[in-house]
VEXMIKE-394514 format. One line per field, with one value per residue (C-alpha): residue in one letter; residue number from 1; x, y, z; chain. Coordinates in Angstrom, 3 decimals. Example, Ala and Ser with C-alpha at 12.3 -4.5 7.8 and 13.67 -1.06 7.14 Angstrom:
BEGIN
rest <- [a,s]
nr <- [1,2]
u <- [12.300,13.670]
v <- [-4.500,-1.060]
w <- [7.800,7.140]
kette <- [A,A]
// end
This chain:
BEGIN
rest <- [x,x,x,x,x,x,x,x,x,x,x,x,x,x,x,x,x,x,x,x,x,x,x,x,x,x,x,x,x,x,x,x,x,x,x,x,x,x,x,x,x,x,x,x,x,x,x,x,x,x,x,x,x,x,x,x,x,x,x,x,x,x,x,x,x,x,x,x,x,x,x,x,x,x,x,x,x,x,x,x,x,x,x,x,x,x,x,x,x,x,x,x,x,x,x,x,x,x,x,x,x,x,x,x,x,x,x,x,x,x,x,x,x,x,x,x,x,x,x,x,x,x,x,x,x,x,x,x,x,x,x,x,x,x,x,x,x,x,x,x,x,x,x,x,x,x,x,x,x,x,x,x,x,x,x,x,x,x,x,x,x,x,x,x,x,x,x,x,x,x,x,x,x,x,x,x,x,x,x,x,x,x,x,x,x,x,x,x,x,x,x,x,x,x,x,x,x,x,x,x,x,x,x,x,x,x,x,x,x,x,x,x,x,x,x,x,x,x,x,x,x,x,x,x,x,x,x,x,x,x,x,x,x,x,x,x,x,x,x,x,x,x,x,x,x,x,x]
nr <- [1,2,3,4,5,6,7,8,9,10,11,12,13,14,15,16,17,18,19,20,21,22,23,24,25,26,27,28,29,30,31,32,33,34,35,36,37,38,39,40,41,42,43,44,45,46,47,48,49,50,51,52,53,54,55,56,57,58,59,60,61,62,63,64,65,66,67,68,69,70,71,72,73,74,75,76,77,78,79,80,81,82,83,84,85,86,87,88,89,90,91,92,93,94,95,96,97,98,99,100,101,102,103,104,105,106,107,108,109,110,111,112,113,114,115,116,117,118,119,120,121,122,123,124,125,126,127,128,129,130,131,132,133,134,135,136,137,138,139,140,141,142,143,144,145,146,147,148,149,150,151,152,153,154,155,156,157,158,159,160,161,162,163,164,165,166,167,168,169,170,171,172,173,174,175,176,177,178,179,180,181,182,183,184,185,186,187,188,189,190,191,192,193,194,195,196,197,198,199,200,201,202,203,204,205,206,207,208,209,210,211,212,213,214,215,216,217,218,219,220,221,222,223,224,225,226,227,228,229,230,231,232,233,234,235,236,237,238,239,240,241,242,243,244,245,246,247]
u <- [-153.686,-150.177,-149.686,-148.042,-144.720,-144.609,-143.537,-139.904,-140.657,-143.443,-144.377,-145.300,-146.275,-144.359,-147.145,-146.904,-143.156,-143.556,-146.195,-143.969,-141.016,-143.108,-144.289,-140.706,-139.743,-142.685,-141.699,-138.082,-139.048,-141.370,-138.641,-136.118,-138.648,-139.358,-135.646,-135.342,-138.307,-136.935,-133.528,-135.070,-137.175,-134.134,-132.145,-135.011,-135.427,-131.690,-131.649,-134.604,-133.182,-130.382,-132.803,-135.371,-132.662,-131.404,-134.926,-135.562,-132.276,-133.099,-136.544,-135.109,-132.556,-135.277,-137.439,-134.538,-133.823,-137.492,-137.471,-134.335,-135.911,-139.101,-137.087,-135.085,-138.302,-139.835,-136.695,-136.785,-140.469,-139.881,-136.922,-139.090,-141.819,-139.321,-137.869,-141.350,-142.175,-138.854,-139.349,-142.853,-141.614,-138.740,-141.124,-143.441,-140.545,-139.308,-142.793,-142.990,-139.568,-140.505,-143.677,-141.728,-139.120,-141.851,-143.482,-140.147,-139.467,-142.893,-142.321,-138.874,-140.256,-143.077,-140.892,-138.159,-140.644,-142.223,-138.979,-137.786,-134.895,-134.358,-133.975,-136.964,-140.076,-142.583,-146.272,-149.156,-148.613,-151.099,-148.962,-151.263,-154.812,-156.338,-159.748,-161.382,-164.826,-167.610,-168.815,-172.417,-172.830,-172.532,-170.248,-169.594,-166.028,-164.198,-161.468,-158.452,-156.285,-152.938,-151.803,-148.394,-146.613,-142.928,-142.299,-140.029,-143.049,-144.330,-147.829,-151.343,-152.741,-156.483,-158.740,-160.734,-160.197,-162.505,-162.700,-163.366,-163.290,-162.308,-163.239,-165.292,-169.085,-170.833,-167.626,-167.123,-164.675,-166.496,-165.600,-167.778,-167.749,-170.075,-173.605,-172.581,-170.579,-173.754,-173.807,-176.935,-176.942,-174.500,-171.052,-168.304,-165.535,-163.288,-162.080,-158.600,-156.623,-153.157,-149.595,-147.506,-149.716,-153.282,-155.364,-158.875,-161.609,-164.699,-166.812,-168.335,-170.538,-169.974,-172.854,-173.332,-171.211,-168.744,-165.102,-162.823,-159.334,-158.057,-158.779,-158.301,-157.864,-157.928,-156.885,-158.097,-155.792,-156.952,-154.808,-152.738,-152.876,-154.836,-152.879,-153.976,-152.937,-153.956,-153.753,-154.402,-157.212,-154.887,-152.532,-155.475,-156.435,-153.033,-153.246,-149.804,-150.792,-147.393,-148.821,-147.185,-149.413,-148.860,-148.967]
v <- [66.676,65.488,63.074,64.366,62.734,61.046,63.180,62.960,63.056,61.295,62.559,59.855,60.146,58.526,56.007,54.791,54.259,52.210,50.015,49.408,48.454,45.950,44.369,43.848,42.353,39.900,38.799,38.340,36.453,34.122,33.408,32.613,30.411,28.477,27.896,26.638,24.289,22.942,22.317,20.579,18.342,17.353,16.553,14.490,12.499,11.849,10.673,8.283,6.569,4.582,3.547,2.319,0.462,-1.110,-2.144,-3.729,-5.633,-6.957,-7.978,-9.890,-11.595,-12.598,-13.941,-16.008,-17.417,-18.378,-20.210,-22.121,-23.133,-24.276,-26.394,-27.952,-28.731,-30.323,-32.441,-33.616,-34.494,-36.522,-38.272,-39.110,-40.535,-42.671,-43.933,-44.814,-46.757,-48.587,-49.433,-50.807,-52.862,-54.241,-55.109,-56.899,-58.850,-59.852,-61.042,-63.107,-64.600,-65.450,-67.136,-69.026,-70.149,-71.268,-73.288,-74.862,-75.833,-77.420,-79.364,-80.417,-81.731,-83.497,-85.295,-85.957,-87.866,-89.480,-91.037,-91.901,-89.468,-90.374,-94.058,-94.989,-96.856,-94.447,-95.071,-92.701,-88.981,-86.111,-83.768,-80.748,-79.394,-76.420,-74.737,-72.387,-70.749,-72.085,-69.364,-68.344,-70.377,-68.690,-70.414,-73.298,-74.455,-76.786,-78.987,-80.555,-82.965,-84.223,-87.669,-89.215,-92.490,-93.321,-94.817,-97.453,-99.203,-99.992,-101.036,-99.598,-98.018,-97.596,-95.981,-92.804,-89.378,-87.887,-84.123,-82.127,-78.323,-76.720,-73.141,-70.702,-70.711,-68.238,-67.481,-71.186,-73.676,-76.104,-78.961,-79.699,-83.037,-85.316,-83.931,-80.696,-79.794,-79.501,-82.965,-84.195,-87.977,-88.339,-89.573,-86.956,-89.535,-88.987,-92.313,-92.744,-95.422,-94.781,-96.047,-92.893,-89.837,-88.631,-85.499,-86.080,-83.458,-82.741,-79.888,-78.757,-75.977,-74.018,-72.601,-68.830,-67.138,-70.012,-68.912,-71.772,-72.012,-75.411,-78.460,-81.911,-84.758,-88.450,-90.923,-94.465,-96.854,-100.374,-102.811,-100.137,-97.540,-94.322,-91.151,-87.826,-84.370,-80.788,-77.650,-74.125,-72.340,-69.558,-72.140,-73.956,-70.729,-70.405,-71.072,-72.661,-75.413,-74.994,-75.672,-77.535,-80.444,-81.456,-85.274]
w <- [109.736,110.584,113.513,116.584,117.654,121.066,123.893,124.891,128.570,130.518,133.836,136.339,139.896,142.763,143.290,139.696,139.995,143.177,141.589,138.565,140.791,142.775,139.565,138.427,141.807,141.665,138.179,139.163,142.336,140.396,137.876,140.636,142.433,139.235,138.794,142.340,141.919,138.658,140.250,143.265,141.004,138.955,142.118,143.604,140.397,140.194,143.816,143.268,140.186,141.952,144.739,142.202,140.288,143.523,144.559,141.170,141.326,144.820,143.639,140.686,142.964,145.429,142.622,141.313,144.791,145.205,141.873,142.902,146.216,144.481,142.073,144.908,146.790,143.688,143.196,146.809,146.556,143.406,145.013,148.053,145.832,143.946,147.245,148.551,145.383,145.548,149.237,148.586,145.653,147.738,150.581,148.167,146.648,150.100,151.070,147.877,148.550,152.139,150.919,148.277,150.807,153.210,150.445,149.473,153.076,153.301,150.092,151.283,154.568,152.738,150.197,152.733,154.869,151.828,150.623,154.109,154.317,157.972,157.232,159.410,158.339,159.858,159.587,158.927,159.505,159.330,157.261,157.141,157.149,155.393,155.851,153.350,153.558,151.341,148.982,149.536,152.735,156.120,158.655,156.225,155.617,153.276,154.729,153.021,155.041,153.728,154.885,154.228,154.795,154.523,151.085,152.634,154.087,150.595,151.647,151.288,154.418,154.997,157.562,158.208,159.738,162.352,162.803,165.961,166.234,169.508,170.328,172.379,172.526,174.824,176.786,177.418,175.954,173.679,171.324,168.302,166.501,164.586,164.217,166.000,162.876,160.812,159.265,161.066,161.406,158.510,159.459,159.390,159.008,155.973,154.514,153.073,151.266,149.859,149.598,149.712,150.314,149.862,150.262,151.564,151.458,153.503,154.812,158.071,159.461,162.646,164.697,164.767,167.428,167.697,167.603,166.496,167.966,166.888,164.705,166.190,163.722,164.633,161.927,162.669,160.815,159.982,161.895,163.600,166.354,165.682,164.962,166.467,165.304,166.113,163.986,165.220,163.392,162.217,160.665,159.059,157.256,155.590,151.863,151.602,154.057,155.697,159.152,161.940,162.903,166.481,166.580]
kette <- [A,A,A,A,A,A,A,A,A,A,A,A,A,A,A,A,A,A,A,A,A,A,A,A,A,A,A,A,A,A,A,A,A,A,A,A,A,A,A,A,A,A,A,A,A,A,A,A,A,A,A,A,A,A,A,A,A,A,A,A,A,A,A,A,A,A,A,A,A,A,A,A,A,A,A,A,A,A,A,A,A,A,A,A,A,A,A,A,A,A,A,A,A,A,A,A,A,A,A,A,A,A,A,A,A,A,A,A,A,A,A,A,A,A,A,A,A,A,A,A,A,A,A,A,A,A,A,A,A,A,A,A,A,A,A,A,A,A,A,A,A,A,A,A,A,A,A,A,A,A,A,A,A,A,A,A,A,A,A,A,A,A,A,A,A,A,A,A,A,A,A,A,A,A,A,A,A,A,A,A,A,A,A,A,A,A,A,A,A,A,A,A,A,A,A,A,A,A,A,A,A,A,A,A,A,A,A,A,A,A,A,A,A,A,A,A,A,A,A,A,A,A,A,A,A,A,A,A,A,A,A,A,A,A,A,A,A,A,A,A,A,A,A,A,A,A,A]
// end
């Protein structure tokens, strides 16, 4: 049986035509809307690119500035540390020089008197006294007394030195000597015999709670007048023995 050809005319109702027209309008509207959305997206992306580039550039600049500031701070800190070390070293050197100068002055005064630099024939002089604590013994002290005589005299001088310690005991002024210095009945006199100079040594013990303020030394010279000298306790503790003995 032969197939029938399609009809040349199709009869549609008014309702079908309206529905077909609406469908075309919806398709056209969707296509236009998609174009608008695509254009808006492209514009938004293009507008954001320069801002993002600008923000990134500012961030890199800020990071670089921070690194520069950190480096400057580190340099300043290192410079400050170097300056502190140099200042401490200079202070230490100055202290050593002052100590050396003080010792040289003491030696100069000692030898000047010893050789009679003033042209006088002076007698015995208590040149200095030094106290150091005895290790392992509470309130016990060693004593070194330096005696000199003008070399122009040219004769041996003999005698002994008596020690007394002045200070504070129980809020009262007190002077300790003889047995009160921990020697019992033993004599605390320190004998000497020399022509030019001599260092004599002894020891003493202070009672607990006693605060020494001064040493008083009396040198009894055979055939001559005794010589008295005082040394403050702070000067007696100086290792260089550069103390000023008040005669």
